[in-house]
DSSP file (Angstrom, degrees, kcal/mol; ACC not computed):
  #  RESIDUE AA STRUCTURE BP1 BP2  ACC     N-H-->O    O-->H-N    N-H-->O    O-->H-N    TCO  KAPPA ALPHA  PHI   PSI    X-CA   Y-CA   Z-CA
    1    1 A M     >        0   0    0      0, 0.0     4,-2.4     0, 0.0     5,-0.2   0.000 360.0 360.0 360.0 -45.4    0.0    0.0    0.0
    2    2 A L  H  >  +     0   0    0      1,-0.2     4,-3.0     2,-0.2     5,-0.3   0.894 360.0  53.8 -63.5 -38.7    2.8    2.4    0.9
    3    3 A G  H  > S+     0   0    0      1,-0.2     4,-2.2     2,-0.2    -1,-0.2   0.924 110.0  46.3 -60.8 -45.1    4.6    1.7   -2.3
    4    4 A A  H  > S+     0   0    0      2,-0.2     4,-1.9     1,-0.2    -1,-0.2   0.896 113.5  50.1 -64.5 -40.3    1.5    2.5   -4.4
    5    5 A F  H  X S+     0   0    0     -4,-2.4     4,-2.2     1,-0.2    -2,-0.2   0.957 113.7  43.4 -61.8 -51.6    0.9    5.6   -2.4
    6    6 A F  H  X S+     0   0    0     -4,-3.0     4,-2.5     1,-0.2    -1,-0.2   0.832 110.1  56.6 -67.9 -31.2    4.5    6.9   -2.8
    7    7 A F  H  X S+     0   0    0     -4,-2.2     4,-1.2    -5,-0.3    -1,-0.2   0.909 109.8  46.2 -64.1 -40.3    4.6    5.9   -6.4
    8    8 A G  H  X S+     0   0    0     -4,-1.9     4,-0.9     1,-0.2    -2,-0.2   0.894 115.3  45.5 -67.4 -40.5    1.5    8.1   -7.0
    9    9 A V  H  X S+     0   0    0     -4,-2.2     4,-2.6     1,-0.2     5,-0.3   0.856 103.9  66.7 -68.9 -35.4    3.0   11.0   -5.0
   10   10 A F  H  X S+     0   0    0     -4,-2.5     4,-2.9     1,-0.2    -1,-0.2   0.904  99.5  46.9 -55.6 -48.7    6.4   10.6   -6.7
   11   11 A W  H  X S+     0   0    0     -4,-1.2     4,-1.8     1,-0.2    -1,-0.2   0.869 112.9  49.3 -68.0 -35.1    5.2   11.7  -10.2
   12   12 A N  H  X S+     0   0    0     -4,-0.9     4,-1.6     2,-0.2    -1,-0.2   0.925 115.5  43.3 -67.8 -43.3    3.3   14.7   -8.9
   13   13 A M  H  X S+     0   0    0     -4,-2.6     4,-2.6     1,-0.2     5,-0.2   0.886 111.2  55.9 -66.6 -38.3    6.3   15.9   -6.8
   14   14 A S  H  X S+     0   0    0     -4,-2.9     4,-2.9    -5,-0.3     5,-0.2   0.866 104.3  53.7 -63.1 -36.4    8.6   15.1   -9.7
   15   15 A E  H  X S+     0   0    0     -4,-1.8     4,-2.1     2,-0.2    -1,-0.2   0.943 110.9  45.4 -63.2 -46.5    6.6   17.4  -12.0
   16   16 A I  H  X S+     0   0    0     -4,-1.6     4,-1.3     1,-0.2    -2,-0.2   0.934 117.2  43.9 -62.6 -46.8    6.9   20.3   -9.6
   17   17 A I  H  X>S+     0   0    0     -4,-2.6     4,-3.1     1,-0.2     5,-0.6   0.905 111.8  53.5 -67.6 -41.4   10.7   19.7   -9.0
   18   18 A S  H  X5S+     0   0    0     -4,-2.9     4,-1.5     1,-0.2    -1,-0.2   0.888 108.9  49.4 -60.6 -39.7   11.4   19.2  -12.7
   19   19 A E  H  <5S+     0   0    0     -4,-2.1    -1,-0.2    -5,-0.2    -2,-0.2   0.814 116.9  42.8 -69.2 -28.9    9.7   22.5  -13.6
   20   20 A E  H  <5S+     0   0    0     -4,-1.3    -2,-0.2    -3,-0.2    -3,-0.2   0.925 133.3  12.2 -83.3 -48.5   11.8   24.3  -10.9
   21   21 A I  H  <5S-     0   0    0     -4,-3.1     4,-0.3     1,-0.2    -3,-0.2   0.502 112.2 -97.6-112.7  -5.3   15.3   22.8  -11.3
   22   22 A G     X< -     0   0    0     -4,-1.5     4,-1.7    -5,-0.6    -1,-0.2  -0.047  30.2 -89.5 102.1 154.0   15.1   20.9  -14.6
   23   23 A W  H  > S+     0   0    0      1,-0.2     4,-2.1     2,-0.2     5,-0.1   0.834 119.1  53.9 -70.5 -34.4   14.5   17.4  -15.6
   24   24 A L  H  > S+     0   0    0      2,-0.2     4,-2.4     1,-0.2    -1,-0.2   0.939 110.8  44.0 -70.1 -46.1   18.2   16.3  -15.6
   25   25 A L  H  > S+     0   0    0     -4,-0.3     4,-2.8     2,-0.2     5,-0.2   0.893 112.6  54.0 -63.8 -38.8   18.9   17.5  -12.0
   26   26 A T  H  X S+     0   0    0     -4,-1.7     4,-2.4     2,-0.2    -1,-0.2   0.935 109.7  47.4 -59.7 -46.0   15.6   15.9  -10.9
   27   27 A T  H  X S+     0   0    0     -4,-2.1     4,-2.6     2,-0.2    -2,-0.2   0.920 112.6  48.8 -62.3 -44.5   16.6   12.6  -12.4
   28   28 A L  H  X S+     0   0    0     -4,-2.4     4,-2.7     1,-0.2     5,-0.2   0.920 112.0  48.6 -62.8 -43.8   20.1   12.7  -10.8
   29   29 A F  H  X S+     0   0    0     -4,-2.8     4,-2.4     2,-0.2    -1,-0.2   0.907 112.3  49.0 -62.8 -41.8   18.7   13.6   -7.4
   30   30 A V  H  X S+     0   0    0     -4,-2.4     4,-2.3    -5,-0.2    -2,-0.2   0.938 113.3  45.9 -63.7 -46.9   16.1   10.8   -7.5
   31   31 A K  H  X S+     0   0    0     -4,-2.6     4,-2.2     2,-0.2    -2,-0.2   0.918 115.0  46.3 -65.6 -43.5   18.7    8.2   -8.6
   32   32 A F  H  X S+     0   0    0     -4,-2.7     4,-2.6    -5,-0.2    -1,-0.2   0.884 111.7  53.3 -64.7 -37.2   21.3    9.3   -5.9
   33   33 A G  H  X S+     0   0    0     -4,-2.4     4,-2.5    -5,-0.2    -2,-0.2   0.896 108.8  48.8 -62.7 -40.6   18.5    9.3   -3.4
   34   34 A I  H  X S+     0   0    0     -4,-2.3     4,-2.7     2,-0.2    -2,-0.2   0.913 111.4  49.6 -65.5 -42.8   17.5    5.8   -4.2
   35   35 A I  H  X S+     0   0    0     -4,-2.2     4,-2.4     2,-0.2    -2,-0.2   0.931 112.6  46.9 -62.4 -45.5   21.1    4.6   -4.0
   36   36 A L  H  X S+     0   0    0     -4,-2.6     4,-2.6     2,-0.2    -2,-0.2   0.912 112.6  49.9 -62.7 -42.2   21.5    6.3   -0.6
   37   37 A F  H  X S+     0   0    0     -4,-2.5     4,-3.1     2,-0.2     5,-0.2   0.923 110.9  49.7 -61.3 -44.5   18.2    4.8    0.7
   38   38 A L  H  X S+     0   0    0     -4,-2.7     4,-2.5     1,-0.2    -2,-0.2   0.913 112.7  46.6 -62.3 -43.3   19.3    1.4   -0.5
   39   39 A L  H  X S+     0   0    0     -4,-2.4     4,-2.2     2,-0.2    -1,-0.2   0.909 115.0  46.7 -65.1 -42.1   22.7    1.6    1.2
   40   40 A L  H  X S+     0   0    0     -4,-2.6     4,-2.7     2,-0.2    -2,-0.2   0.933 113.7  47.5 -64.2 -46.9   21.1    2.9    4.4
   41   41 A F  H  X S+     0   0    0     -4,-3.1     4,-2.1     1,-0.2    -2,-0.2   0.910 112.4  49.9 -61.7 -43.1   18.4    0.2    4.4
   42   42 A S  H  <>S+     0   0    0     -4,-2.5     5,-2.5    -5,-0.2     4,-0.4   0.899 111.7  48.9 -61.9 -41.1   21.0   -2.5    3.7
   43   43 A S  H ><5S+     0   0    0     -4,-2.2     3,-0.8     1,-0.2    -2,-0.2   0.911 111.3  48.6 -65.9 -42.7   23.1   -1.1    6.6
   44   44 A L  H 3<5S+     0   0    0     -4,-2.7    -1,-0.2     1,-0.2    -2,-0.2   0.844 113.7  46.8 -66.5 -33.2   20.2   -1.0    9.0
   45   45 A Q  T 3<5S-     0   0    0     -4,-2.1    -1,-0.2    -5,-0.2    -2,-0.2   0.490 109.0-127.7 -85.0  -3.4   19.2   -4.6    8.0
   46   46 A K  T < 5 +     0   0    0     -3,-0.8     2,-0.4    -4,-0.4    -3,-0.2   0.879  61.3 140.5  56.3  41.5   22.8   -5.7    8.4
   47   47 A Q      < -     0   0    0     -5,-2.5     2,-0.4    -6,-0.1    -1,-0.2  -0.920  49.6-128.2-114.6 141.9   22.8   -7.2    4.9
   48   48 A E        -     0   0    0     -2,-0.4     2,-0.7    -3,-0.1    -5,-0.0  -0.713   9.5-144.4 -90.1 135.3   25.7   -7.0    2.5
   49   49 A L        +     0   0    0     -2,-0.4     2,-0.4   -10,-0.1   -10,-0.0  -0.883  41.1 149.0 -96.0 113.0   25.1   -5.7   -1.0
   50   50 A S        -     0   0    0     -2,-0.7     3,-0.1     1,-0.1    -2,-0.0  -0.999  40.6-173.8-150.0 142.2   27.5   -7.7   -3.2
   51   51 A L    >   +     0   0    0     -2,-0.4     3,-1.0     1,-0.1     8,-0.1   0.081  56.5 114.8-116.0  20.7   27.6   -9.1   -6.7
   52   52 A T  T 3  S+     0   0    0      1,-0.3    -1,-0.1     0, 0.0    -2,-0.0   0.820  80.3  44.4 -64.1 -30.8   30.8  -11.0   -6.2
   53   53 A K  T 3  S+     0   0    0     -3,-0.1    -1,-0.3     2,-0.1     2,-0.1   0.531  93.7 103.0 -90.3  -6.2   29.1  -14.4   -6.8
   54   54 A A  S <  S-     0   0    0     -3,-1.0    -3,-0.1     1,-0.1     2,-0.0  -0.460  75.4-114.1 -78.3 148.9   27.1  -13.2   -9.8
   55   55 A T     >  -     0   0    0     -2,-0.1     4,-2.2     1,-0.1     5,-0.2  -0.322  26.5-109.8 -74.8 163.9   28.2  -14.2  -13.3
   56   56 A T  H  > S+     0   0    0      1,-0.2     4,-2.5     2,-0.2     5,-0.2   0.880 120.0  55.2 -61.5 -38.6   29.4  -11.6  -15.8
   57   57 A K  H  > S+     0   0    0      1,-0.2     4,-2.4     2,-0.2    -1,-0.2   0.920 108.1  48.4 -61.3 -43.8   26.2  -12.0  -17.8
   58   58 A T  H  > S+     0   0    0      1,-0.2     4,-2.6     2,-0.2    -2,-0.2   0.915 111.1  50.1 -63.2 -43.2   24.1  -11.3  -14.7
   59   59 A K  H  X S+     0   0    0     -4,-2.2     4,-2.4     1,-0.2    -1,-0.2   0.900 111.3  49.1 -62.2 -41.0   26.2   -8.2  -13.9
   60   60 A C  H  X S+     0   0    0     -4,-2.5     4,-2.7     2,-0.2    -2,-0.2   0.901 111.5  49.0 -65.2 -40.9   25.8   -7.0  -17.5
   61   61 A I  H  X S+     0   0    0     -4,-2.4     4,-2.8     2,-0.2     5,-0.2   0.915 111.4  49.5 -65.3 -42.7   22.0   -7.5  -17.4
   62   62 A I  H  X S+     0   0    0     -4,-2.6     4,-2.2     2,-0.2    -2,-0.2   0.924 113.0  47.1 -61.8 -44.4   21.7   -5.7  -14.1
   63   63 A A  H  X S+     0   0    0     -4,-2.4     4,-2.3     2,-0.2    -2,-0.2   0.917 113.1  48.8 -63.2 -43.8   23.8   -2.7  -15.5
   64   64 A L  H  X S+     0   0    0     -4,-2.7     4,-2.6     1,-0.2    -2,-0.2   0.913 111.6  48.7 -62.8 -43.8   21.7   -2.7  -18.7
   65   65 A M  H  X S+     0   0    0     -4,-2.8     4,-2.6     1,-0.2    -1,-0.2   0.886 110.8  51.6 -64.9 -37.9   18.4   -2.7  -16.8
   66   66 A G  H  X S+     0   0    0     -4,-2.2     4,-2.5    -5,-0.2    -2,-0.2   0.908 111.0  47.3 -63.7 -42.1   19.7    0.1  -14.5
   67   67 A I  H  X S+     0   0    0     -4,-2.3     4,-2.4     2,-0.2    -2,-0.2   0.923 113.6  47.5 -65.3 -44.6   20.7    2.2  -17.5
   68   68 A I  H  X S+     0   0    0     -4,-2.6     4,-2.3     2,-0.2    -2,-0.2   0.915 113.4  48.1 -63.3 -42.7   17.3    1.6  -19.2
   69   69 A E  H  X S+     0   0    0     -4,-2.6     4,-2.4     2,-0.2    -2,-0.2   0.918 112.3  48.3 -65.6 -43.2   15.4    2.4  -16.0
   70   70 A A  H  X S+     0   0    0     -4,-2.5     4,-2.3     1,-0.2    -1,-0.2   0.900 112.0  50.5 -63.5 -39.7   17.4    5.6  -15.4
   71   71 A G  H  X S+     0   0    0     -4,-2.4     4,-2.4     2,-0.2    -2,-0.2   0.895 109.2  51.2 -63.2 -40.3   16.8    6.6  -19.0
   72   72 A A  H  X S+     0   0    0     -4,-2.3     4,-2.4     2,-0.2    -2,-0.2   0.921 111.0  47.3 -63.7 -43.9   13.1    6.0  -18.7
   73   73 A V  H  X S+     0   0    0     -4,-2.4     4,-2.7     2,-0.2    -2,-0.2   0.899 111.7  51.7 -64.4 -39.9   12.8    8.1  -15.5
   74   74 A A  H  X S+     0   0    0     -4,-2.3     4,-2.3     2,-0.2    -2,-0.2   0.914 110.3  48.4 -62.4 -42.8   14.8   10.9  -17.3
   75   75 A I  H  X S+     0   0    0     -4,-2.4     4,-2.6     2,-0.2    -2,-0.2   0.906 111.8  49.1 -65.4 -41.3   12.5   10.8  -20.3
   76   76 A V  H  X S+     0   0    0     -4,-2.4     4,-2.3     2,-0.2    -2,-0.2   0.930 110.9  50.0 -63.6 -44.4    9.4   10.9  -18.0
   77   77 A N  H  X S+     0   0    0     -4,-2.7     4,-1.0     1,-0.2    -2,-0.2   0.890 110.7  50.1 -61.9 -37.9   10.9   13.9  -16.1
   78   78 A Y  H >X S+     0   0    0     -4,-2.3     4,-0.9     1,-0.2     3,-0.8   0.930 109.5  51.4 -63.0 -44.3   11.6   15.6  -19.4
   79   79 A G  H >X S+     0   0    0     -4,-2.6     4,-1.9     1,-0.2     3,-0.6   0.863 104.6  57.3 -59.6 -36.5    8.0   15.0  -20.4
   80   80 A L  H 3< S+     0   0    0     -4,-2.3    -1,-0.2     1,-0.2    -2,-0.2   0.759 101.9  56.2 -67.6 -23.9    6.8   16.5  -17.1
   81   81 A T  H << S+     0   0    0     -4,-1.0    -1,-0.2    -3,-0.8    -2,-0.2   0.761 119.4  30.1 -78.1 -23.4    8.6   19.7  -17.9
   82   82 A I  H << S+     0   0    0     -4,-0.9     2,-0.2    -3,-0.6    -2,-0.2   0.540 125.5  33.8-111.6  -9.2    6.8   20.1  -21.2
   83   83 A G  S  < S-     0   0    0     -4,-1.9     2,-0.3    -5,-0.2     3,-0.0  -0.787  87.0 -86.5-136.0 178.9    3.5   18.4  -20.4
   84   84 A D    >>  -     0   0    0     -2,-0.2     4,-2.0     1,-0.1     3,-1.4  -0.620  30.0-124.3 -91.0 149.1    1.0   17.9  -17.6
   85   85 A A  H 3> S+     0   0    0      1,-0.3     4,-2.9    -2,-0.3    -1,-0.1   0.829 109.3  65.4 -59.7 -32.4    1.3   15.0  -15.1
   86   86 A I  H 34 S+     0   0    0      1,-0.2    -1,-0.3     2,-0.2     0, 0.0   0.774 110.2  37.4 -64.9 -23.9   -2.2   13.9  -16.0
   87   87 A L  H <> S+     0   0    0     -3,-1.4     4,-0.5     2,-0.1    -2,-0.2   0.808 121.8  42.5 -91.4 -35.7   -1.0   13.1  -19.5
   88   88 A I  H  X S+     0   0    0     -4,-2.0     4,-2.5     1,-0.2     3,-0.4   0.847 100.6  68.5 -82.2 -36.0    2.5   11.7  -18.6
   89   89 A T  H  X S+     0   0    0     -4,-2.9     4,-2.2     1,-0.2     5,-0.2   0.868  95.7  52.9 -59.2 -43.1    1.7    9.6  -15.5
   90   90 A P  H  > S+     0   0    0      0, 0.0     4,-0.5     0, 0.0    -1,-0.2   0.900 112.5  46.5 -60.6 -36.5   -0.3    6.9  -17.4
   91   91 A I  H >< S+     0   0    0     -4,-0.5     3,-1.3    -3,-0.4    -2,-0.2   0.927 112.0  50.3 -67.6 -43.5    2.6    6.4  -19.7
   92   92 A A  H >< S+     0   0    0     -4,-2.5     3,-2.0     1,-0.3     4,-0.3   0.813  99.6  66.4 -64.1 -29.8    5.0    6.3  -16.8
   93   93 A S  H >X S+     0   0    0     -4,-2.2     3,-0.8     1,-0.3     4,-0.5   0.731  86.8  69.8 -64.7 -20.6    2.9    3.8  -15.1
   94   94 A A  H <X S+     0   0    0     -3,-1.3     4,-2.5    -4,-0.5    -1,-0.3   0.582  74.1  89.1 -72.8  -8.2    3.8    1.3  -17.9
   95   95 A L  H <> S+     0   0    0     -3,-2.0     4,-2.4     1,-0.2    -1,-0.2   0.900  86.7  49.4 -55.9 -43.1    7.3    1.2  -16.5
   96   96 A S  H <> S+     0   0    0     -3,-0.8     4,-2.3    -4,-0.3    -1,-0.2   0.891 110.0  51.0 -64.1 -39.1    6.4   -1.7  -14.2
   97   97 A I  H  X S+     0   0    0     -4,-0.5     4,-2.5     2,-0.2    -2,-0.2   0.910 110.5  48.6 -65.8 -41.9    4.8   -3.5  -17.0
   98   98 A V  H  X S+     0   0    0     -4,-2.5     4,-2.7     2,-0.2    -2,-0.2   0.907 110.1  52.3 -63.8 -41.7    7.9   -3.1  -19.2
   99   99 A T  H  X S+     0   0    0     -4,-2.4     4,-2.0    -5,-0.2    -2,-0.2   0.919 111.3  46.3 -61.0 -43.8   10.1   -4.3  -16.3
  100  100 A I  H  X S+     0   0    0     -4,-2.3     4,-1.9     2,-0.2    -2,-0.2   0.920 112.4  50.5 -64.7 -43.8    8.0   -7.4  -15.9
  101  101 A A  H  X S+     0   0    0     -4,-2.5     4,-2.5     1,-0.2    -2,-0.2   0.909 110.5  49.6 -61.5 -42.2    8.0   -8.1  -19.6
  102  102 A L  H  X>S+     0   0    0     -4,-2.7     4,-3.2     1,-0.2     5,-0.8   0.881 108.8  52.4 -65.0 -37.5   11.8   -7.7  -19.8
  103  103 A S  H  <5S+     0   0    0     -4,-2.0     6,-2.1    -5,-0.2     4,-0.4   0.856 112.0  46.6 -67.5 -32.8   12.3  -10.1  -16.8
  104  104 A I  H  <5S+     0   0    0     -4,-1.9     4,-0.4     4,-0.2    -2,-0.2   0.919 120.8  37.7 -71.1 -43.9   10.1  -12.7  -18.7
  105  105 A I  H  <5S+     0   0    0     -4,-2.5    -2,-0.2    -5,-0.2    -3,-0.2   0.954 129.6  26.7 -74.4 -51.7   12.0  -12.2  -22.0
  106  106 A I  T  <5S+     0   0    0     -4,-3.2    -3,-0.2    -5,-0.2    -2,-0.1   0.931 132.0  32.4 -82.5 -47.4   15.6  -11.7  -20.8
  107  107 A L  S   <S-     0   0    0     -5,-0.8    -3,-0.2    -4,-0.4    -1,-0.2   0.477  97.8-128.4 -92.4  -2.0   15.7  -13.6  -17.5
  108  108 A K        +     0   0    0     -4,-0.4    -4,-0.2    -6,-0.3    -3,-0.1   0.838  43.2 175.9  58.3  35.6   13.2  -16.3  -18.5
  109  109 A E        -     0   0    0     -6,-2.1     2,-0.4    -9,-0.1    -1,-0.2  -0.422  22.8-138.5 -69.0 145.5   11.2  -15.6  -15.3
  110  110 A K        -     0   0    0     -2,-0.1     2,-0.4     0, 0.0    -1,-0.0  -0.874  14.0-152.8-104.3 139.4    8.0  -17.5  -14.9
  111  111 A I        -     0   0    0     -2,-0.4     2,-0.1     1,-0.0     0, 0.0  -0.880  11.5-127.4-113.7 148.2    4.9  -15.7  -13.5
  112  112 A T     >  -     0   0    0     -2,-0.4     4,-2.4     1,-0.1     5,-0.2  -0.293  31.7-102.4 -81.9 171.9    2.0  -17.3  -11.6
  113  113 A K  H  > S+     0   0    0      2,-0.2     4,-2.3     1,-0.2     5,-0.2   0.902 124.0  51.9 -61.5 -40.9   -1.7  -16.9  -12.6
  114  114 A L  H  > S+     0   0    0      1,-0.2     4,-2.0     2,-0.2    -1,-0.2   0.908 110.2  47.7 -63.6 -42.1   -2.1  -14.4   -9.8
  115  115 A Q  H  > S+     0   0    0      2,-0.2     4,-2.4     1,-0.2    -1,-0.2   0.889 109.9  53.7 -65.2 -38.2    0.9  -12.4  -11.0
  116  116 A G  H  X S+     0   0    0     -4,-2.4     4,-2.5     2,-0.2    -2,-0.2   0.896 107.4  50.4 -61.4 -41.0   -0.6  -12.6  -14.6
  117  117 A I  H  X S+     0   0    0     -4,-2.3     4,-2.6     1,-0.2    -1,-0.2   0.898 109.5  52.1 -63.2 -39.8   -3.8  -11.2  -13.3
  118  118 A G  H  X S+     0   0    0     -4,-2.0     4,-2.2     2,-0.2    -2,-0.2   0.904 109.6  48.4 -62.2 -42.3   -1.9   -8.4  -11.7
  119  119 A V  H  X S+     0   0    0     -4,-2.4     4,-2.4     2,-0.2    -2,-0.2   0.927 112.6  47.8 -64.0 -45.6   -0.1   -7.6  -14.9
  120  120 A I  H  X S+     0   0    0     -4,-2.5     4,-2.6     1,-0.2    -2,-0.2   0.907 111.3  51.2 -62.4 -41.6   -3.4   -7.5  -16.9
  121  121 A T  H  X S+     0   0    0     -4,-2.6     4,-2.6     1,-0.2    -1,-0.2   0.897 109.5  50.8 -61.6 -40.5   -4.9   -5.3  -14.2
  122  122 A A  H  X S+     0   0    0     -4,-2.2     4,-2.3     2,-0.2    -2,-0.2   0.911 110.6  48.6 -64.0 -42.6   -2.0   -2.9  -14.4
  123  123 A I  H  X S+     0   0    0     -4,-2.4     4,-2.3     2,-0.2    -2,-0.2   0.934 112.7  47.5 -63.0 -46.0   -2.3   -2.7  -18.2
  124  124 A V  H  X S+     0   0    0     -4,-2.6     4,-3.0     1,-0.2     5,-0.2   0.908 110.7  53.0 -60.8 -41.7   -6.1   -2.1  -17.9
  125  125 A G  H  X S+     0   0    0     -4,-2.6     4,-2.4     2,-0.2    -2,-0.2   0.906 108.9  48.6 -61.1 -42.4   -5.4    0.5  -15.3
  126  126 A V  H  X S+     0   0    0     -4,-2.3     4,-0.9     2,-0.2    -1,-0.2   0.927 114.2  46.1 -62.4 -45.2   -2.9    2.4  -17.6
  127  127 A V  H  < S+     0   0    0     -4,-2.3     3,-0.5     1,-0.2     4,-0.4   0.918 113.3  49.0 -64.8 -43.7   -5.4    2.3  -20.5
  128  128 A V  H >< S+     0   0    0     -4,-3.0     3,-1.3     1,-0.2    -2,-0.2   0.906 110.4  49.8 -65.3 -41.8   -8.3    3.4  -18.3
  129  129 A T  H 3< S+     0   0    0     -4,-2.4    -1,-0.2     1,-0.2    -2,-0.2   0.675  99.1  68.8 -72.5 -14.2   -6.4    6.4  -16.8
  130  130 A A  T 3<        0   0    0     -4,-0.9    -1,-0.2    -3,-0.5    -2,-0.2   0.669 360.0 360.0 -75.8 -15.4   -5.3    7.5  -20.2
  131  131 A F    <         0   0    0     -3,-1.3    -1,-0.2    -4,-0.4    -2,-0.2   0.441 360.0 360.0-104.4 360.0   -8.9    8.5  -21.1
């Protein structure tokens, strides 16, 4: 619930900040904020973040997905500087759907029926909010 709430608040706040300081700085602040949060959370949970046991292919896929995700957020922030959040947010909501699709295609992840229903619901939600 909190994730859905903050995801909804994020795009509205991102529009305001993007219009004030620019889309590129907004994207950089968001990405650095996420990295700091992840490091802090990992430290508080006393868990180590390490890719030493991961294969080179896995590391490359993780890096590629990070670059694509950062690019997507940058493009959305740019869109928020020239358009209204009510138009951009439904498109940005498809980010989760793209991430799931990429994990199925690239990582050969299997999804359950319940997860499939969730994906379909997300697609319907994006389409419905676009009108």
